[in-house]
ZAZA-723359 format. One line per field, with one value per residue: residue number from 0; residue in three letters; x, y, z of N, C-alpha, C in turn. Coordinates in steps of 0.05 Angstrom, whole numbers. Layout:
% residues N
resi = c(NUM/...)
resn = c(ALA/...)
nc1 = c(X/...)
nc2 = c(Y/...)
nc3 = c(Z/...)
cac1 = c(X/...)
cac2 = c(Y/...)
cac3 = c(Z/...)
cc1 = c(X/...)
cc2 = c(Y/...)
cc3 = c(Z/...)
% end
This chain:
% residues 413
resi = c(0/1/2/3/4/5/6/7/8/9/10/11/12/13/14/15/16/17/18/19/20/21/22/23/24/25/26/27/28/29/30/31/32/33/34/35/36/37/38/39/40/41/42/43/44/45/46/47/48/49/50/51/52/53/54/55/56/57/58/59/60/61/62/63/64/65/66/67/68/69/70/71/72/73/74/75/76/77/78/79/80/81/82/83/84/85/86/87/88/89/90/91/92/93/94/95/96/97/98/99/100/101/102/103/104/105/106/107/108/109/110/111/112/113/114/115/116/117/118/119/120/121/122/123/124/125/126/127/128/129/130/131/132/133/134/135/136/137/138/139/140/141/142/143/144/145/146/147/148/149/150/151/152/153/154/155/156/157/158/159/160/161/162/163/164/165/166/167/168/169/170/171/172/173/174/175/176/177/178/179/180/181/182/183/184/185/186/187/188/189/190/191/192/193/194/195/196/197/198/199/200/201/202/203/204/205/206/207/208/209/210/211/212/213/214/215/216/217/218/219/220/221/222/223/224/225/226/227/228/229/230/231/232/233/234/235/236/237/238/239/240/241/242/243/244/245/246/247/248/249/250/251/252/253/254/255/256/257/258/259/260/261/262/263/264/265/266/267/268/269/270/271/272/273/274/275/276/277/278/279/280/281/282/283/284/285/286/287/288/289/290/291/292/293/294/295/296/297/298/299/300/301/302/303/304/305/306/307/308/309/310/311/312/313/314/315/316/317/318/319/320/321/322/323/324/325/326/327/328/329/330/331/332/333/334/335/336/337/338/339/340/341/342/343/344/345/346/347/348/349/350/351/352/353/354/355/356/357/358/359/360/361/362/363/364/365/366/367/368/369/370/371/372/373/374/375/376/377/378/379/380/381/382/383/384/385/386/387/388/389/390/391/392/393/394/395/396/397/398/399/400/401/402/403/404/405/406/407/408/409/410/411/412)
resn = c(MET/VAL/ASN/ASP/ILE/LEU/VAL/ILE/ASP/PRO/SER/ILE/ALA/GLY/ILE/SER/GLY/ASP/MET/LEU/LEU/SER/SER/THR/ILE/ASP/LEU/GLY/ALA/ASP/GLU/GLU/LEU/VAL/ILE/ASP/ASN/ILE/GLU/SER/ILE/LYS/ASP/TYR/PHE/LYS/ASN/CYS/ASN/ARG/LEU/GLU/ILE/SER/PHE/ILE/ASP/VAL/ILE/LYS/ASN/GLY/PHE/ARG/ALA/LYS/LYS/ALA/ASP/ILE/VAL/ILE/GLN/GLU/ASP/ASN/THR/THR/HIS/ASN/VAL/ASN/GLU/LEU/ASN/ASN/ASN/LEU/GLU/ASN/CYS/VAL/LYS/ASN/ILE/SER/ILE/SER/GLU/ASP/ALA/ARG/SER/PHE/ILE/LYS/ARG/SER/PHE/GLU/ASN/LEU/ILE/SER/ALA/GLU/LYS/ARG/LEU/HIS/GLY/VAL/THR/LYS/GLU/GLU/MET/HIS/LEU/HIS/GLU/ALA/GLY/SER/ILE/ASP/THR/PHE/VAL/ASP/ILE/ILE/GLY/THR/GLY/THR/ALA/LEU/ASP/ASN/LEU/GLY/LEU/PHE/LYS/LEU/LYS/GLN/ILE/ILE/THR/THR/PRO/VAL/SER/ILE/GLY/GLY/GLY/ASP/ILE/THR/PHE/SER/HIS/GLY/LYS/MET/GLN/ASN/PRO/ALA/PRO/ALA/ILE/LEU/GLU/ILE/ALA/ARG/ARG/ASN/ASN/ILE/ILE/ILE/LYS/GLY/GLY/PRO/GLY/MET/TYR/GLU/THR/ALA/THR/PRO/THR/GLY/MET/SER/MET/LEU/ALA/ALA/LEU/VAL/GLU/ASP/SER/GLN/GLU/PHE/PHE/PRO/GLY/ILE/LYS/PRO/ASP/ILE/ILE/GLY/VAL/GLY/ALA/GLY/SER/SER/ASP/PHE/LYS/GLU/ILE/PRO/ASN/ILE/LEU/ARG/ILE/THR/LEU/GLY/GLN/ARG/SER/LYS/LEU/VAL/THR/ASP/GLU/VAL/ALA/ILE/ILE/GLU/THR/ASN/ILE/ASP/ASP/ARG/THR/GLY/GLU/GLU/LEU/GLY/TYR/ALA/MET/GLN/LYS/ILE/ILE/ASP/HIS/GLY/ALA/LEU/ASP/VAL/SER/LEU/ILE/PRO/THR/ILE/GLY/LYS/LYS/GLY/ARG/PRO/SER/ASN/VAL/LEU/LYS/VAL/ILE/THR/ASN/LEU/SER/LYS/ALA/GLU/PHE/PHE/SER/ASP/ILE/VAL/MET/ARG/GLU/THR/GLY/THR/LEU/GLY/VAL/ARG/VAL/TYR/PRO/ILE/SER/ARG/PHE/ILE/GLN/MET/ARG/GLU/ASN/VAL/LYS/ILE/ASN/VAL/ARG/ILE/ASN/ASP/ASP/ASP/GLU/GLU/ILE/ASP/VAL/LYS/VAL/VAL/LYS/SER/GLU/SER/GLY/GLU/ILE/ILE/GLN/PHE/LYS/PRO/GLU/PHE/ASP/GLN/ILE/ILE/LYS/LEU/SER/GLU/LYS/HIS/LYS/MET/ASN/LEU/ILE/VAL/LEU/LYS/ASP/ASP/ILE/SER/LYS/GLN/ILE/GLN/LYS/GLU/LEU/PHE/ASN)
nc1 = c(-453/-380/-318/-268/-224/-160/-122/-54/-23/31/48/52/90/126/150/162/189/174/126/87/67/54/16/-25/-37/-65/-102/-137/-119/-103/-65/-40/-32/2/49/65/80/119/152/175/214/259/276/298/335/391/432/404/395/355/284/239/169/123/59/45/4/18/27/36/55/4/-28/-60/-30/-7/46/105/142/203/254/319/371/425/480/520/532/534/512/502/472/447/443/409/364/351/343/292/261/253/228/181/154/140/106/38/11/-21/-14/-13/7/51/77/73/111/160/166/171/226/259/254/285/333/341/346/387/428/430/448/496/527/534/534/478/498/551/535/530/491/481/446/398/395/390/356/310/291/261/228/193/173/152/118/81/69/36/-6/-33/-47/-86/-121/-149/-134/-109/-139/-165/-193/-171/-109/-74/-28/-12/40/106/131/201/234/291/362/425/440/469/495/518/549/571/565/511/469/397/347/362/404/372/322/309/316/282/233/236/233/187/150/132/108/146/168/204/222/181/221/291/309/312/260/242/243/287/265/210/194/200/164/118/123/112/65/25/-14/-23/7/-17/-26/-63/-113/-157/-226/-267/-303/-289/-282/-252/-194/-124/-72/-2/55/124/193/220/214/186/183/160/116/67/96/75/40/-12/-68/-123/-182/-237/-297/-291/-311/-367/-359/-305/-239/-190/-124/-105/-77/-84/-75/-57/-64/-58/-71/-61/-46/-47/-82/-150/-150/-92/-99/-141/-109/-68/-94/-116/-64/-51/-98/-81/-40/-57/-81/-134/-167/-187/-195/-223/-230/-255/-237/-229/-165/-113/-109/-158/-157/-178/-178/-157/-164/-124/-140/-115/-123/-98/-63/-33/22/42/40/89/106/55/58/100/86/44/70/107/71/38/69/64/98/97/63/9/6/-39/-48/-96/-150/-204/-274/-291/-341/-346/-321/-315/-280/-308/-315/-365/-406/-446/-497/-497/-526/-532/-477/-420/-396/-353/-348/-326/-344/-361/-371/-406/-411/-443/-424/-442/-440/-480/-502/-500/-498/-479/-435/-421/-363/-355/-329/-313/-370/-380/-341/-362/-411/-396/-378/-412/-447/-494/-543/-516/-543/-586/-564/-528/-569/-595/-546/-540/-583/-578/-537/-557/-594/-560/-530/-560/-594)
nc2 = c(-109/-137/-103/-107/-86/-54/-1/23/86/111/153/207/210/175/102/62/3/13/46/25/-21/9/33/-7/-27/20/14/-24/-76/-121/-102/-122/-176/-173/-143/-186/-227/-200/-195/-237/-248/-245/-291/-324/-298/-296/-254/-219/-173/-144/-125/-85/-60/-14/24/92/141/204/271/290/345/368/325/270/211/143/112/68/52/32/-5/-32/-79/-103/-146/-143/-116/-134/-186/-258/-284/-330/-354/-315/-324/-378/-368/-339/-367/-413/-374/-361/-401/-420/-377/-352/-350/-348/-388/-356/-309/-324/-334/-283/-259/-287/-275/-217/-212/-245/-213/-170/-193/-211/-168/-143/-182/-179/-131/-126/-167/-221/-291/-315/-352/-320/-276/-215/-181/-110/-60/-75/-126/-120/-129/-94/-96/-147/-136/-103/-129/-185/-161/-137/-175/-203/-167/-156/-208/-216/-181/-200/-189/-213/-239/-203/-181/-147/-112/-46/-4/70/110/111/159/178/213/252/285/262/202/167/108/36/23/70/136/166/184/195/153/96/44/-10/5/21/-23/-65/-40/-37/-95/-107/-74/-27/42/100/166/226/264/290/325/343/286/223/183/133/64/4/-42/-24/-20/-75/-102/-78/-97/-147/-151/-117/-122/-88/-26/40/100/137/148/92/79/77/61/86/54/42/80/73/106/116/136/160/167/211/286/329/393/404/368/321/269/213/149/126/80/53/17/-10/-15/-41/2/-4/0/-14/12/45/69/125/166/230/265/325/386/447/467/503/511/471/434/409/355/341/339/300/253/250/239/181/157/161/130/79/67/47/83/93/128/185/249/315/382/438/508/574/606/643/713/710/671/621/550/483/431/380/317/262/204/148/92/92/83/93/146/177/155/163/218/233/219/246/302/290/277/321/369/401/436/420/385/373/333/297/255/212/184/133/110/53/3/-69/-105/-150/-184/-216/-280/-290/-331/-321/-329/-314/-306/-364/-370/-388/-338/-304/-263/-203/-184/-136/-145/-115/-125/-124/-119/-162/-200/-199/-183/-121/-94/-102/-96/-101/-106/-53/-46/-98/-111/-78/-99/-145/-136/-115/-161/-194/-163/-143/-96/-49/-28/-66/-113/-100/-99/-155/-184/-162/-182/-236/-240/-226/-264/-314/-296/-286/-333)
nc3 = c(201/206/225/173/152/162/163/161/175/166/137/160/203/194/216/268/306/361/358/325/357/401/374/368/424/442/404/431/449/494/550/591/579/535/551/592/556/524/566/582/541/570/586/552/519/532/546/564/616/642/637/630/613/603/587/570/569/524/502/438/401/409/402/434/448/454/485/488/541/556/586/588/595/570/559/509/443/393/357/338/279/276/331/345/322/334/392/387/361/405/440/413/413/459/486/496/439/369/317/270/290/305/257/238/269/258/197/203/231/191/148/171/167/117/87/112/96/37/31/57/30/50/75/117/160/163/186/230/274/293/309/291/323/371/439/442/389/388/428/410/358/383/417/384/350/390/400/359/349/397/379/342/289/256/214/186/124/95/96/98/76/80/42/65/109/110/125/123/104/141/165/222/234/254/215/193/167/129/71/89/58/101/86/95/100/50/20/43/26/-27/-36/-17/-45/-15/-12/-8/19/21/71/130/148/169/187/216/200/199/218/210/237/244/195/172/200/180/127/133/150/117/59/19/-11/-17/-46/-25/34/37/16/72/130/193/250/302/327/333/364/358/399/381/402/399/389/341/310/262/261/293/327/307/300/262/269/234/242/211/167/101/45/0/-45/-97/-92/-127/-149/-188/-235/-260/-315/-347/-393/-423/-487/-544/-598/-636/-691/-693/-719/-714/-654/-650/-673/-634/-589/-602/-602/-552/-527/-556/-527/-480/-442/-390/-401/-443/-460/-489/-472/-494/-478/-458/-468/-452/-458/-487/-523/-563/-537/-513/-468/-451/-422/-389/-361/-326/-298/-241/-235/-285/-298/-310/-358/-394/-387/-416/-466/-484/-484/-526/-565/-574/-565/-524/-474/-420/-370/-321/-266/-226/-174/-155/-115/-136/-132/-159/-190/-187/-240/-295/-347/-396/-443/-489/-533/-592/-635/-703/-764/-770/-756/-712/-667/-623/-576/-540/-472/-426/-359/-304/-230/-170/-97/-76/-120/-160/-223/-251/-296/-366/-422/-488/-530/-567/-614/-635/-653/-699/-731/-737/-760/-805/-827/-831/-865/-839/-812/-763/-713/-713/-709/-660/-620/-622/-608/-555/-531/-538/-505/-459/-445/-439/-397/-353/-341)
cac1 = c(-429/-360/-298/-253/-198/-146/-102/-32/-20/56/52/51/115/138/140/183/172/151/104/69/69/37/-14/-40/-46/-81/-132/-151/-107/-100/-45/-22/-18/24/70/73/99/142/178/182/233/292/276/305/349/412/444/385/394/334/273/214/161/96/54/33/-7/28/17/56/44/-25/-45/-57/-23/4/78/116/164/222/275/327/394/435/511/534/513/542/493/500/448/442/436/383/344/347/327/267/243/248/211/151/146/127/85/13/-2/-32/5/-16/23/80/91/88/138/184/173/190/253/267/253/306/353/347/356/419/445/433/471/529/537/550/509/469/522/571/522/524/470/482/425/378/397/383/330/282/276/250/206/174/160/137/93/66/52/15/-25/-50/-67/-107/-146/-159/-130/-89/-164/-180/-192/-152/-88/-67/-9/-4/66/123/153/229/254/319/385/440/437/492/494/539/561/581/546/503/445/375/340/379/401/356/299/305/312/254/211/242/225/158/131/122/116/162/173/215/206/176/240/312/313/304/228/227/275/286/246/185/193/200/136/96/123/102/34/10/-23/-22/17/-30/-24/-83/-127/-178/-251/-270/-321/-273/-294/-228/-168/-102/-47/26/79/152/210/235/191/192/173/138/87/69/113/53/32/-43/-74/-150/-198/-262/-306/-289/-325/-376/-347/-274/-223/-162/-110/-104/-64/-101/-48/-73/-47/-72/-61/-80/-33/-55/-111/-167/-137/-72/-104/-146/-88/-49/-114/-118/-38/-51/-110/-78/-13/-66/-93/-151/-186/-174/-212/-208/-248/-252/-241/-215/-138/-100/-118/-182/-156/-191/-155/-164/-154/-122/-137/-113/-130/-85/-56/-16/48/44/41/112/100/38/66/122/72/31/88/115/51/17/87/64/119/91/33/2/-3/-56/-53/-123/-170/-231/-289/-307/-352/-333/-328/-298/-286/-319/-320/-391/-408/-467/-502/-504/-529/-522/-447/-421/-380/-344/-350/-315/-367/-354/-398/-408/-426/-443/-404/-455/-436/-502/-498/-515/-503/-458/-435/-407/-349/-375/-306/-322/-394/-376/-328/-382/-436/-384/-370/-445/-469/-520/-543/-501/-566/-602/-538/-520/-599/-591/-526/-548/-609/-566/-516/-570/-605/-532/-518/-584/-608)
cac2 = c(-117/-134/-94/-121/-74/-37/20/38/108/125/179/230/213/149/85/50/-12/19/68/4/-33/25/36/-30/-26/40/5/-44/-93/-133/-89/-140/-198/-160/-141/-211/-238/-183/-196/-267/-253/-244/-320/-339/-281/-294/-232/-193/-177/-131/-118/-80/-46/-3/39/115/168/224/286/302/366/373/298/252/183/116/108/47/63/8/-7/-61/-79/-125/-148/-139/-102/-149/-210/-274/-281/-364/-355/-297/-349/-403/-357/-329/-397/-421/-360/-354/-435/-424/-359/-362/-335/-364/-396/-334/-292/-339/-328/-257/-252/-292/-262/-196/-218/-251/-186/-155/-211/-216/-135/-142/-200/-168/-109/-135/-193/-246/-315/-317/-358/-303/-249/-206/-153/-86/-43/-95/-155/-115/-134/-74/-102/-170/-133/-95/-149/-204/-147/-128/-197/-212/-147/-160/-235/-211/-163/-218/-170/-231/-258/-187/-188/-126/-93/-32/19/96/118/117/183/167/235/270/293/244/185/157/78/18/23/96/165/163/200/179/134/78/21/-32/18/27/-52/-71/-20/-48/-123/-113/-62/-13/63/113/187/243/282/320/343/329/272/195/178/99/46/-22/-56/-16/-30/-103/-104/-67/-111/-176/-149/-110/-136/-65/-1/55/132/149/125/81/83/59/68/82/49/47/86/71/127/107/160/158/175/236/299/346/418/403/343/300/245/192/136/123/57/55/-4/0/-27/-26/17/-25/2/-18/35/45/94/132/198/250/285/348/407/465/466/529/513/449/430/384/333/337/328/279/237/246/222/160/150/157/106/53/57/34/97/87/147/211/275/340/402/465/528/594/611/669/741/708/651/588/538/462/426/356/301/236/181/124/78/114/75/95/174/187/142/179/250/234/210/271/321/281/276/346/389/418/431/415/373/373/308/300/231/213/157/134/89/43/-20/-89/-113/-170/-186/-250/-285/-298/-342/-316/-337/-294/-318/-389/-383/-386/-321/-299/-231/-192/-170/-125/-147/-103/-133/-110/-130/-194/-211/-193/-169/-94/-86/-115/-85/-122/-95/-45/-52/-122/-113/-65/-118/-176/-120/-118/-187/-208/-149/-132/-64/-47/-22/-86/-136/-94/-108/-177/-192/-160/-202/-266/-239/-223/-295/-330/-286/-288/-361)
cac3 = c(183/226/211/153/143/180/150/178/164/169/122/180/218/186/232/283/320/386/350/319/387/423/369/374/446/437/392/452/455/525/553/607/561/516/574/602/533/524/593/579/527/582/598/524/508/560/548/573/647/648/608/637/596/614/564/582/551/523/488/414/382/421/397/452/437/470/486/502/564/559/605/579/601/555/557/481/422/372/356/318/271/280/356/356/308/361/419/375/359/428/460/404/414/485/497/482/418/351/291/248/305/308/228/233/277/243/179/214/231/168/129/174/164/86/75/121/78/12/34/58/10/66/80/145/178/169/200/257/271/306/323/287/337/401/452/438/359/393/447/384/342/394/429/367/342/412/408/333/354/417/371/322/263/230/206/169/97/80/108/78/93/63/39/90/110/114/131/100/119/146/187/231/247/259/186/190/161/101/77/89/80/112/58/100/94/20/13/52/13/-56/-31/-16/-63/-4/-24/16/10/40/95/130/170/165/208/208/213/192/226/199/248/236/162/172/212/161/104/142/156/101/33/-8/-4/-33/-42/-9/54/22/27/93/151/205/278/317/321/351/358/379/396/379/424/389/389/323/306/240/259/314/316/315/278/265/256/235/239/199/144/75/24/-15/-78/-99/-97/-133/-151/-214/-239/-281/-331/-362/-405/-442/-518/-559/-623/-654/-702/-688/-738/-698/-628/-652/-675/-607/-568/-612/-599/-522/-523/-563/-512/-464/-422/-383/-417/-455/-464/-497/-466/-504/-466/-469/-457/-439/-483/-498/-549/-561/-526/-504/-441/-454/-396/-391/-337/-328/-276/-221/-241/-313/-299/-320/-388/-411/-389/-436/-498/-486/-490/-548/-588/-577/-569/-503/-457/-393/-362/-293/-253/-197/-161/-142/-116/-150/-134/-183/-189/-193/-263/-302/-378/-407/-473/-495/-554/-599/-663/-726/-792/-766/-750/-682/-662/-594/-568/-507/-459/-396/-340/-280/-210/-149/-76/-75/-144/-174/-251/-254/-323/-383/-444/-506/-540/-597/-639/-649/-665/-717/-745/-742/-778/-834/-838/-840/-877/-822/-802/-740/-694/-710/-696/-633/-604/-626/-594/-533/-522/-531/-483/-428/-438/-423/-372/-330/-349)
cc1 = c(-396/-335/-277/-229/-187/-126/-78/-27/13/66/59/81/134/130/169/169/164/122/75/55/49/12/-37/-53/-69/-108/-143/-142/-99/-71/-29/-18/6/48/76/88/124/167/188/210/265/295/297/329/374/429/426/381/369/312/245/200/129/92/36/20/10/18/39/45/13/-40/-41/-49/-15/34/91/143/175/243/290/354/406/469/531/514/517/525/498/472/431/431/411/358/333/328/300/247/231/222/181/132/135/112/64/5/-9/-10/8/4/49/97/92/108/165/193/183/218/270/271/281/334/360/352/386/441/456/451/496/542/548/520/502/481/537/559/525/512/487/457/399/371/392/354/309/274/256/223/187/156/143/112/74/50/28/-12/-45/-67/-90/-129/-159/-155/-115/-114/-175/-177/-170/-130/-75/-44/-10/25/81/137/180/245/274/342/407/437/467/487/517/559/581/558/537/473/417/358/360/376/374/323/290/300/288/232/212/226/197/139/121/131/126/164/185/199/189/200/272/323/304/277/220/257/263/261/217/171/185/170/119/100/114/75/18/7/-15/-7/3/-21/-36/-97/-152/-202/-257/-285/-309/-293/-272/-205/-150/-82/-21/40/108/167/218/206/205/177/147/114/92/79/93/48/-2/-54/-104/-165/-224/-276/-299/-312/-337/-369/-317/-263/-200/-149/-102/-87/-83/-78/-65/-55/-61/-60/-79/-64/-35/-83/-128/-157/-115/-78/-120/-131/-71/-72/-116/-91/-42/-73/-100/-51/-29/-75/-118/-175/-175/-195/-203/-232/-238/-260/-231/-188/-133/-107/-139/-178/-163/-169/-172/-147/-153/-121/-137/-117/-122/-74/-31/16/62/50/64/111/83/38/80/110/56/47/100/95/38/41/84/91/120/62/32/-5/-14/-62/-77/-132/-194/-247/-300/-319/-338/-340/-303/-308/-286/-320/-346/-398/-440/-470/-512/-503/-521/-491/-446/-398/-379/-339/-345/-338/-360/-376/-393/-425/-424/-427/-414/-451/-461/-495/-515/-520/-476/-459/-412/-388/-355/-349/-315/-348/-393/-364/-348/-404/-420/-381/-391/-465/-496/-519/-536/-524/-574/-584/-536/-541/-601/-569/-533/-566/-597/-551/-533/-585/-579/-529/-535/-601/-591)
cc2 = c(-113/-117/-114/-109/-56/-21/31/62/116/148/208/238/186/130/67/25/-10/35/46/-13/-18/32/15/-34/-4/37/-8/-66/-100/-125/-115/-164/-191/-156/-168/-227/-226/-188/-225/-271/-253/-270/-335/-323/-280/-273/-211/-201/-162/-122/-116/-59/-35/17/63/130/189/248/293/318/373/349/276/217/163/115/86/58/38/13/-31/-55/-104/-128/-140/-132/-117/-178/-229/-281/-310/-363/-337/-310/-368/-393/-346/-350/-407/-404/-357/-383/-428/-404/-368/-341/-363/-369/-369/-315/-300/-330/-301/-249/-261/-282/-230/-195/-227/-229/-172/-171/-209/-188/-134/-157/-198/-141/-110/-157/-216/-262/-303/-325/-343/-279/-242/-184/-134/-83/-62/-120/-147/-126/-117/-81/-125/-157/-118/-118/-172/-189/-144/-155/-208/-196/-153/-188/-233/-198/-178/-201/-188/-246/-228/-192/-172/-109/-72/-10/46/97/128/140/178/185/247/273/263/226/171/126/63/20/49/121/160/182/184/174/111/52/0/-16/18/-7/-63/-59/-40/-78/-126/-91/-37/21/80/142/205/262/274/336/327/314/243/193/148/84/22/-40/-50/-26/-54/-115/-104/-86/-136/-174/-143/-124/-109/-40/22/88/140/128/115/88/63/73/71/76/56/59/87/92/117/130/147/169/208/263/323/369/417/389/330/278/219/176/126/95/57/25/1/-23/-16/-20/-7/-22/0/8/31/71/103/160/210/271/300/373/422/469/489/534/489/447/411/361/325/325/307/249/231/233/194/143/142/132/81/44/44/51/83/104/172/229/298/363/429/487/556/604/640/695/733/682/629/573/504/449/392/335/273/217/154/115/96/108/78/129/182/174/157/208/252/233/237/290/314/286/306/372/410/423/429/404/375/341/308/264/230/187/159/108/74/14/-40/-97/-137/-174/-218/-255/-299/-311/-337/-325/-317/-311/-346/-398/-373/-365/-317/-268/-225/-183/-161/-134/-131/-114/-120/-127/-164/-212/-216/-178/-146/-91/-98/-92/-97/-98/-85/-46/-77/-129/-99/-84/-141/-160/-125/-145/-202/-198/-147/-101/-63/-42/-52/-111/-129/-109/-136/-190/-188/-177/-229/-266/-239/-252/-313/-319/-291/-314/-378)
cc3 = c(204/209/197/139/165/166/169/165/171/152/139/190/211/206/245/292/346/375/337/344/400/411/367/406/452/425/407/457/491/536/571/599/546/532/581/578/526/545/589/561/538/589/573/512/529/565/559/601/656/626/627/618/609/588/578/559/550/501/463/399/387/409/417/438/458/467/501/514/565/571/600/589/585/555/536/462/395/371/333/307/275/314/361/339/331/383/409/373/385/441/444/410/441/503/482/463/394/329/270/260/303/279/225/243/271/219/183/213/205/151/141/161/135/75/86/95/51/11/36/42/26/65/110/167/185/183/222/251/296/319/318/305/365/415/446/412/365/411/425/370/355/408/416/355/363/412/384/336/371/402/348/291/238/209/184/141/79/102/89/96/68/56/65/87/124/130/115/131/120/166/197/244/251/240/180/184/138/96/76/60/82/91/68/95/64/11/15/36/-16/-54/-35/-25/-43/-10/0/1/28/51/112/139/158/183/203/219/212/199/215/210/248/212/159/182/192/135/108/147/136/70/8/5/-27/-24/-26/12/36/38/47/114/177/237/300/315/338/347/376/377/396/395/422/387/362/319/288/244/290/310/327/292/284/254/258/232/233/181/124/58/9/-42/-75/-107/-106/-137/-183/-214/-264/-290/-347/-375/-428/-469/-537/-586/-638/-665/-692/-694/-716/-668/-632/-656/-644/-588/-573/-600/-570/-515/-539/-552/-486/-442/-414/-394/-422/-467/-474/-491/-483/-486/-478/-452/-451/-468/-499/-522/-544/-558/-524/-484/-444/-429/-409/-367/-344/-299/-262/-231/-269/-321/-319/-353/-405/-408/-412/-468/-502/-491/-513/-579/-591/-576/-545/-488/-428/-387/-332/-284/-228/-193/-147/-141/-129/-140/-156/-177/-200/-222/-277/-335/-384/-432/-475/-525/-566/-631/-686/-751/-789/-760/-721/-682/-630/-597/-545/-497/-427/-377/-312/-257/-186/-123/-74/-90/-162/-194/-245/-284/-336/-408/-465/-520/-572/-622/-654/-660/-688/-737/-756/-756/-804/-848/-847/-858/-863/-820/-772/-715/-688/-697/-666/-612/-602/-607/-566/-518/-523/-503/-454/-422/-430/-401/-349/-332/-334)
% end
């Protein structure tokens, strides 16, 4: 089975353009081809007087990584967006890359422009870029696009990122000084549903160029590393050295797990002052609000008192919502929340017509399938069977068996 998933992991030390570029070289991209395309930039950006790049092996807090060594000389530090766009168009049109790579390069720069445009409330024609318009931005974007293209990674079924560490403290840039994250980082994350997290130290660990490329590349941002059989790992190094962590970005190419993965939250609390009826009512309220599952586990609490552990499973995005419901409905003073990934089988809900006492009835059926699409099992909605049993005045068990046989015939014939 061929590799079909790439995982980008900026949860360690964030992401920058040169870190992503270096990690793709470390993954196995043709270094000479990438350097040739990067150095051709000076032919299209007239303010660039000198551009040289090489890739070296370095050690970051005991970890080996590939690092881009870039030398640039350019005339000015303020750049007109329309001029930059034209220069980029001419460059990508004349270098040897695929249409997928050209599209990635253009999307990456557009992500930068769109973020800046919204933040400053100006039109594209009025915009002038400072840091984001420098030549090293185009080195990172064009070089990474070339490397990904050379590795065939634009054809992958799935590209995922873990949460981006953005650092902490204050940052200083062309518009002044403010608290991390930089406005462009926050805006790109918001626009593209990328999860970000503070830390690990009081310094900036995510750059707008790195974030813009990440947004142009990934399909999903997940709290945890997905199920994967790793094959090749590329490690790119950032310029700074940190005490707490190695300043590296890992990207992993491999095969997806045959089982589907998703991310959920487990919310739990200990309760020793509610009756069974009260807890039963609370559990039903939680289910009615759409929790994935809820259970009650008898246990022995402090001082030997009988107690219960209430556990709720919900989508990660609804963890706060259900935490509030649990506290309101049970009176508990706090809950524990565990974000966690799980393996699940592929399933779909279908409606199937069944015949009961010469009447046509429709019932919801959950169908579980293998990765190849083969039906493993099915389950009709039990609450609907109860209603049909009451409606047709039939024995529940007899009706359930009859409905199951009709569904089996419909699904497998």
